[in-house]
Every structure is written in structure tokens, then in C-alpha cells.
C-alpha positions in Angstrom: -16.8 -13.8 24.2 -14.8 -15.9 26.9 -12.0 -17.9 26.6 -14.1 -21.3 27.4 -16.9 -20.4 24.6 -14.7 -19.6 21.8 -13.5 -22.2 18.7 -10.4 -21.9 17.5 -8.5 -22.6 14.5 -4.2 -22.6 14.6 -3.4 -22.7 10.9 0.4 -23.6 10.5 3.0 -25.7 8.3 5.0 -26.5 11.6 3.9 -29.0 13.8 5.3 -28.3 16.7 3.7 -24.9 16.4 0.6 -26.5 16.2 1.3 -28.8 18.9 2.2 -25.9 21.4 -0.4 -24.2 20.7 -3.1 -26.7 21.2 -1.3 -28.0 24.4 -1.7 -24.2 25.5 -5.1 -23.7 25.0 -7.0 -26.4 25.1 -7.4 -26.4 29.0 -8.7 -22.6 28.4 -10.6 -22.9 25.0 -14.2 -25.1 24.2 -12.7 -26.6 20.8 -9.2 -26.2 19.2 -8.5 -27.1 15.9 -5.5 -27.5 14.1 -4.2 -27.8 10.4 -1.1 -27.6 8.6 -2.2 -27.0 5.0 -4.5 -23.7 4.3 -5.8 -25.1 1.2 -8.5 -26.8 3.4 -9.3 -23.7 5.2 -12.5 -23.1 2.9 -13.7 -26.9 4.3 -13.4 -26.2 7.8 -15.0 -22.9 7.8 -17.7 -24.1 6.2 -18.1 -27.1 8.6 -17.3 -25.3 11.8 -18.3 -21.7 13.5 -14.6 -20.6 14.2 -14.5 -17.6 16.2 -11.0 -17.4 15.9 -7.9 -18.1 13.6 -4.1 -18.3 14.0 -2.8 -17.8 11.0 1.0 -18.3 10.3 1.9 -15.9 7.4 4.5 -18.0 5.6 3.8 -21.5 4.2 5.7 -23.4 1.2 6.7 -20.6 -0.9 10.4 -20.4 -2.1 10.4 -16.5 -0.6 9.2 -16.0 2.9 7.3 -12.9 1.5 4.1 -12.9 3.9 2.0 -12.8 1.1 0.5 -16.7 1.5 -0.3 -15.1 4.8 -2.3 -12.3 3.9 -3.6 -14.5 0.8 -5.5 -16.8 3.3 -6.3 -13.9 5.7 -8.4 -12.4 2.5 -9.6 -15.7 1.8 -11.0 -16.1 5.8 -12.1 -12.6 5.7 -14.3 -13.4 2.3 -15.5 -16.8 3.5 -16.3 -16.1 7.2 -16.5 -12.1 8.0 -17.3 -12.2 11.2 -14.2 -14.5 12.5 -11.7 -12.8 13.8 -8.0 -13.5 12.7 -4.3 -13.1 15.0 -1.4 -13.5 12.2 1.3 -15.4 13.4 5.0 -14.1 12.3 8.8 -14.1 12.7 10.4 -11.2 13.7 11.6 -9.9 10.5 8.0 -10.0 9.1 6.9 -7.0 11.3 6.2 -4.5 8.5 3.8 -7.1 6.8 2.0 -8.1 9.8 1.1 -4.6 10.0 -0.1 -4.5 6.7 -2.2 -7.5 7.4 -3.8 -5.1 10.0 -5.0 -3.0 7.0 -6.6 -6.4 5.5 -8.5 -6.9 8.7 -6.8 -9.0 10.9 -7.4 -8.1 14.4 -3.5 -9.1 16.1 -0.6 -10.4 15.2 1.8 -12.6 17.5 5.3 -12.7 16.8 7.3 -16.1 17.1 8.7 -17.1 19.6 5.6 -15.9 21.8 4.8 -15.7 25.3 2.5 -18.1 27.1 0.7 -15.5 29.0 1.0 -12.6 25.8 -0.6 -15.1 23.3 -3.6 -15.6 25.5 -4.5 -12.0 26.9 -4.0 -11.3 23.0 -6.3 -13.8 22.4 -8.9 -12.8 25.2 -8.5 -9.3 23.9 -9.4 -9.7 20.6 -12.6 -12.5 21.3 -13.6 -9.4 23.7 -13.4 -6.6 21.3 -14.9 -9.3 18.7 -18.1 -9.6 21.1 -18.1 -5.9 21.5 -18.3 -5.4 18.0 -21.1 -8.0 17.3 -23.3 -6.5 20.0 -22.2 -2.8 18.3 -22.9 -4.1 15.2 -20.0 -3.1 13.6 -17.6 -5.2 11.3 -14.9 -7.1 13.1 -11.3 -6.9 11.9 -8.6 -4.8 13.3 -7.8 -1.3 14.3 -5.9 0.6 11.9 -3.1 2.3 13.5 -2.5 5.2 10.4 -5.4 6.7 11.9 -5.6 10.2 9.7 -4.2 13.2 11.7 -2.4 16.5 10.7 -2.6 20.1 11.6 -0.8 21.3 8.6 -3.1 23.3 6.4 -3.1 20.6 3.5 -4.4 18.4 5.6 -7.2 20.8 6.8 -8.3 20.9 3.3 -8.5 17.0 2.9 -10.7 17.3 5.9 -13.1 19.7 4.8 -13.3 17.8 1.5 -14.6 14.6 3.2 -17.1 16.4 5.6 -18.2 18.2 2.4 -17.9 14.8 -0.3 -19.3 12.1 2.7 -23.0 12.9 3.1 -23.3 12.9 -1.1 -23.4 9.7 -3.2 -20.9 11.5 -5.8 -18.2 8.8 -7.0 -14.7 9.8 -5.4 -11.3 9.3 -7.0 -8.5 9.5 -4.2 -5.2 10.8 -6.0 -1.6 10.3 -4.1 1.7 8.6 -3.8 1.7 4.8 -2.1 1.8 5.6 1.7 -0.2 8.8 2.1 -3.0 6.9 3.2 -5.9 7.0 0.2 -7.7 3.7 2.0 -7.8 5.9 5.1 -9.8 8.6 3.2 -12.3 6.2 1.6 -12.9 4.5 5.1 -13.5 8.2 6.4 -15.9 9.0 3.7 -17.9 5.9 4.1 -18.2 6.7 8.2 -19.3 9.7 7.4 -21.9 9.0 4.9 -25.1 8.2 4.7 -24.5 4.6 4.0 -22.2 4.2 7.4 -23.9 1.3 8.9 -23.6 -0.5 5.7 -20.6 -2.7 4.2 -17.2 -1.2 3.3 -15.6 -3.3 1.0 -12.3 -2.8 -0.6 -10.5 -4.4 -3.6 -7.1 -4.3 -4.8 -7.8 -4.6 -8.4 -4.5 -4.0 -9.4 -3.5 -7.1 -8.1 -6.4 -9.3 -10.1 -5.6 -10.8 -13.0 -7.6 -11.1 -16.1 -9.2 -14.4 -15.2 -10.1 -13.7 -11.4 -11.2 -9.9 -12.4 -14.9 -10.9 -13.2 -15.4 -13.6 -10.9 -13.8 -11.5 -7.6 -15.9 -8.3 -8.8 -19.0 -9.6 -10.2 -19.2 -13.1 -8.8 -19.7 -16.6 -10.5 -22.5 -19.2 -10.7 -21.0 -23.1 -9.7 -19.7 -24.6 -12.7 -18.9 -21.6 -14.4 -15.1 -22.4 -15.0 -13.0 -25.2 -13.9 -12.6 -24.2 -10.1 -16.0 -22.9 -9.7 -17.5 -25.2 -7.1 -20.2 -23.3 -5.7 -22.0 -20.3 -6.1 -20.1 -16.9 -5.2 -21.1 -13.2 -4.6 -18.7 -11.0 -6.0 -17.4 -7.8 -4.1 -20.1 -5.6 -5.8 -22.9 -7.4 -4.4 -21.3 -7.8 -1.1 -20.9 -4.0 -0.9 -24.5 -3.3 -2.1 -26.2 -0.6 0.3 -22.7 0.4 1.3 -19.5 2.0 -0.6 -17.0 -0.2 -2.7 -13.3 1.2 -2.6 -11.6 0.1 -5.7 -7.3 0.4 -4.8 -5.1 0.8 -7.8 -7.4 1.6 -10.3 -4.8 2.9 -12.5 -3.5 -0.6 -13.1 -6.4 -2.3 -14.7 -6.1 -3.4 -18.1 -8.3 -1.7 -21.1 -10.4 -5.0 -21.3 -10.9 -4.5 -17.7 -11.9 -0.8 -17.6 -14.7 -2.0 -20.4 -16.1 -4.3 -18.1 -16.2 -2.2 -15.0 -17.3 1.0 -16.4 -20.7 -1.5 -18.3 -21.6 -1.9 -14.6 -21.4 1.0 -13.7 -23.3 2.4 -16.5 -26.1 -0.5 -16.2 -26.0 -0.4 -12.2 -26.5 -4.3 -12.3 -23.8 -7.2 -12.5 -24.4 -10.3 -14.1 -22.1 -13.2 -12.7 -20.3 -15.8 -14.3 -22.2 -18.6 -15.6 -25.9 -16.6 -15.7 -27.3 -14.1 -17.9 -29.5 -12.6 -15.2 -28.7 -9.0 -14.3 -28.5 -8.2 -10.3 -29.5 -4.8 -9.1 -26.5 -3.2 -7.1 -26.6 0.0 -4.8 -23.3 1.1 -4.3 -21.4 4.2 -3.9 -17.8 4.2 -5.2 -14.6 5.3 -4.0 -11.2 5.1 -6.3 -7.8 5.2 -5.7 -4.6 5.5 -7.6 -1.1 6.4 -7.0 -0.7 7.5 -11.2 -1.0 11.3 -11.5 -4.2 12.4 -13.4 -2.3 13.5 -16.4 -1.2 9.6 -17.1 -5.1 8.3 -16.7 -6.1 11.0 -19.0 -3.7 9.0 -21.9 -6.2 7.3 -23.7 -3.7 4.7 -24.4 -3.6 3.7 -21.0 -7.1 4.6 -19.6 -10.4 5.0 -21.0 -11.4 8.8 -20.8 -15.4 7.7 -20.1 -13.8 5.5 -17.7 -12.6 8.6 -15.8 -15.7 10.9 -16.1 -17.7 7.9 -14.5 -15.4 7.6 -11.3 -14.1 11.0 -10.7 -17.1 13.3 -9.9 -15.2 14.7 -6.9 -11.3 13.9 -6.8 -8.9 14.5 -3.6 -5.4 14.7 -4.0 -3.6 13.8 -1.6 0.0 15.7 -0.3 3.1 13.6 0.2 4.3 13.8 3.8 7.4 16.1 2.6 4.5 18.6 1.8 3.3 18.4 5.1 6.2 18.4 7.2 4.4 20.0 10.1 2.5 17.1 11.1 5.5 14.6 10.9 5.8 15.2 14.9 2.2 14.8 15.9 2.0 11.5 13.5 5.3 10.2 15.4 4.1 10.6 18.2 0.8 8.8 18.2 2.8 6.2 16.5 5.1 5.9 19.4 1.8 5.7 21.7 0.2 3.1 19.1 3.2 1.0 19.6 4.1 1.3 23.2 0.8 -0.3 24.1 0.9 -3.0 21.3 4.5 -4.1 22.8 3.8 -3.3 26.2 6.6 -1.3 26.5 6.9 2.3 28.8 5.6 5.3 27.4 8.2 6.8 25.3 9.2 10.2 24.8 10.8 11.5 21.4 13.9 13.6 22.1 14.1 17.0 19.9 16.9 15.7 18.1 14.7 12.5 17.3 12.3 15.0 15.5 14.7 17.1 13.9 16.0 14.3 12.2 12.7 13.2 10.9 12.0 16.8 9.7 15.2 16.7 7.8 14.1 13.3 6.1 12.0 13.5 2.8 9.7 9.7 3.4 9.6 8.6 0.2 7.2 6.0 1.6 5.0 9.0 3.2 3.4 8.0 6.3 3.3 4.4 5.9 7.2 4.8 6.2 7.0 7.2 9.4 4.8 4.3 10.8 6.9 1.9 10.5 10.2 3.6 11.3 8.3 4.5 14.7 7.4 0.8 15.2 11.0 -0.2 14.8 12.2 2.9 16.9 9.7 1.7 20.0 11.2 -1.7 19.9 14.7 -1.0 19.6 14.8 1.8 21.9 15.8 1.1 25.7 14.6 3.5 28.4 12.1 6.4 28.5 13.2 8.6 25.4 13.7 7.8 21.8 16.7 9.6 20.5 17.9 10.4 17.1 20.1 7.4 17.3 16.8 5.1 17.3 15.5 6.4 14.3 16.6 4.1 11.5 15.3 4.9 8.2 14.2 2.0 5.8 16.8 1.2 3.2 14.5 0.1 0.1 12.9 3.4 0.6 16.2 5.8 0.7 17.0 3.8 -2.3 20.0 1.8 -1.1 20.6 -1.4 -3.8 20.0 -4.5 -2.2 20.2 -6.7 -5.1 23.7 -7.1 -6.4 24.2 -6.3 -10.0 24.8 -9.5 -12.1 28.8 -10.0 -12.5 28.2 -12.0 -16.0 26.1 -11.5 -18.5 24.9 -15.3 -18.8 21.6 -15.6 -19.7 20.9 -17.1 -16.4 22.8 -14.5 -14.4 20.6 -11.4 -15.8 17.3 -13.4 -15.5 18.2 -14.4 -11.6 19.1 -10.7 -11.2 16.3 -9.0 -13.3 13.8 -11.4 -10.8 15.4 -10.4 -7.5 15.1 -6.8 -8.8 11.6 -7.2 -9.5 10.3 -9.1 -6.6 12.0 -6.4 -4.6 10.3 -3.7 -6.5 7.0 -5.3 -5.7 8.0 -5.7 -2.0 8.0 -9.4 -2.1 4.4 -9.6 -3.6 4.9 -12.4 -6.2 1.4 -11.6 -8.1 2.9 -8.3 -9.2 6.0 -9.2 -10.0 4.6 -12.1 -11.9 2.5 -9.7 -13.8 5.4 -7.1 -14.3 7.8 -10.0 -15.7 5.7 -11.2 -17.8 5.3 -14.4 -16.4 2.1 -16.7 -14.3 3.0 -17.2 -11.0 3.4 -20.8 -11.7 6.4 -20.0 -14.1 7.8 -17.6 -11.9 7.6 -20.0 -8.6 9.8 -22.5 -11.2 12.2 -19.6 -11.4 12.2 -19.2 -8.2 13.4 -22.8 -7.4 15.9 -23.1 -10.3 17.9 -20.2 -8.6 17.9 -21.4 -5.1 16.0 -18.2 -4.4 
């Protein structure tokens, strides 16, 4: 698709950004729409055929975590799956921007940007969108965390995928955070007989009790207060293809019972109706919990484990496949050198040795972000040991100070900060652990000026 044929929507709460991008794109683009309030996305997308959305990562939250941007990215992909999305982010949000690629973003731009770079990025995304459309592939971003490995542990994983993929067996993927469970799920789908059908991911651990049924099973207009139209659930969306339920170990016993009923009957009933709808999905689940924790019947239903665990794949942590570190690091250097228009870089022996001696508690994801930082910050043609900076969050450094007194307000503020840090700024998960609603947590953030 050419720029002159495209309709582009810019969503940012900064009017200066909207004006600057509109003036830049107006001579190049067929139609440029701007919007300050992301709440209006649904209306705009329903009334206009938008080819590309430029979406800011932060809006009105007290803490600029970028999670608002991720939330609205997911909503755009739900409402208009074929619409490409480029995230607009501040320099410090790069880790979150990379996460957005996994959530379906096509690319991201860092503020402040160069006009030529923005135009080139938009052109590239629109051209890729057109290519994907012609080839019948799903629109979305490339995942930089490709499955690579030469270690015996990874060779065993690849062998299991080749054996499992052609079947319709339900698969449970186990592994620590950052080991690449979603990549395994995607590989199983791509090598299956369902490869040409949808691959739908749901982070079920992040769904509240009230949203669980609506998101998974769908609802009819008027089923509850905010149900303003009929909505297809994720099970129906994935019919014919693969449904990937991530963080399955974090759902409640009540949610487990509802999920088990659907898997047993192979039908869903949308909220507000009594009509069973047949579904045809291949189920892949993932969790960072060890199997022994799932075997605890006070935490997880044994009959559901049997349903989702026809075959299991245990992904090894990166510390158990240290021989793959150099291979992965070189791959990420290539990916991000191209991403940031940097000259090709080599990894020095000292850099590789430094990484080989590190345990990478954040696994492949931490290695990925480490190499991204190294590419951005390094100068010259070689990345040396001094350019390799490990994440203080993963390395166990305490970034939240202890309360200096025992006043309830001080203890509450410190606890909130620690829980938000624990969940990497995810307000929904932090509120859930604190036993608060999102609204109640936001009130406390305002109260303590966090």
C-alpha cells in the first residue's frame, strides 16, 4: 500500500504531537485523523476504514507504565485485526515497546523522532501490511524473540514440537517467565494442520472475574451494563485454529470450572443467551508455575489439568542452556542494529564471557532487552563487556526504599510501590494482589502522589 492511499489515525493526549504528526503526514497521506482520547477509538474504527494507528504508550495514568498503551493496542487488534499499529513511546519505555510487538504492534517510534524515520517506518509497515494481505497471513508485528538454540535441551524441545504439532492434542507449556512459552505455542500452531487459521492468545491470568466469561465466551448486547453490542469471544475467534491461554495457573477455581465446562462440551454460551455455539479449537496453555503447584487441588482442579495436559513441554531456563547465549545474543544484535539503523556490530569475547557467567534470571527475554540496550548505547563496531548492562530489577537490586517509619500511610505507600514494581508496572495485576479494584488503587496513587 502506498502512503497516498492510506488512512492513518494518530492517538495521543498531547495536542502538540497531534499537530506535528498531522502536518508531517498531510501532504503524504490520503487521510489523517487525530484523537486525544483513546476511549473514542471504538467509534472511530467502526466508522472509518483505518489502515494504520499511531498510538501513544501513556495517557492519564498516575504512573507512566505504558500499560495503557498496551491495553488500547489489544483493543485495536480486537476491533480491527487488520489495522496496523505503531506505538509512540518515550526513550525510557523501550522495554514496554518491545513487549507491544509481542502483543501485535507492527513497530514503534521513539520520541523525539526524525521525520524521515517516521515516514520510512510508516511506509514499511503499510507495505508489509499489503504483502501480508496478499499472502493471506495475519497482520501484526514481527517477534524479535525467534526460537533459536543448538543446546541438547533445545534440540529436545524442537523434536517434541515436530511430533506434537501435526496432532490436535492439547498442550501444556511449563517454564519460567521469559523462556519463550508463547514462541513454542506459535511454533506448534505454525507446524500444525491449522496453520492457515487463527492463532488467538489470551492472558487469562490478567482477566478479572467479571471479564473472564465476556472475553472468552462473548456476550450479547445488553447482557450487562457496558455490553452495548454483541461480542464474539476468544473461543469463537479461534475456531478452526489454535487458542493459546497464557498464565493458566493464575485463574481462580471458579474460572477453572467455567473453562472445564466449555472444554468438555466443546461449546460456548455467550453471556445473555442460552444458545450453545459449537467450537473447534486446538488448545495450548502455558504457566510459569511448576507442575507440583498445579497438582495442589486447593489451587487447581485436577480434572482440568487432565484436560489441558495431554502433552506437556518443559522449557529450560537460559542458565541451563548457557551454550545458546552467544547464538541468541548475536541474533538480537543483528535484529536491533537493523531496527535502529545502526552499523553491523560484533560481540567481543569479553562481552560473550561476561554474559556466559551471568545467570539471566529473566531468561531469554532479559537477554533480548540487554542486547537491545547494548546496541543503542554502544559506539563503534564492537560491543564490549562494558556495554553489557544487566537489569537491576532482575539482578535483585531493591529500587523501592523501606518505609522510614511505621505510620500506616508510610507502610501502605511502600507496599503499593513494591507490588507495582513486582508486577513491572501492571496496575491490573498489582491491584489484584493488593485486594483492590483498579479504581481504588488509582485513588491511592493520587493520594500518595505516586
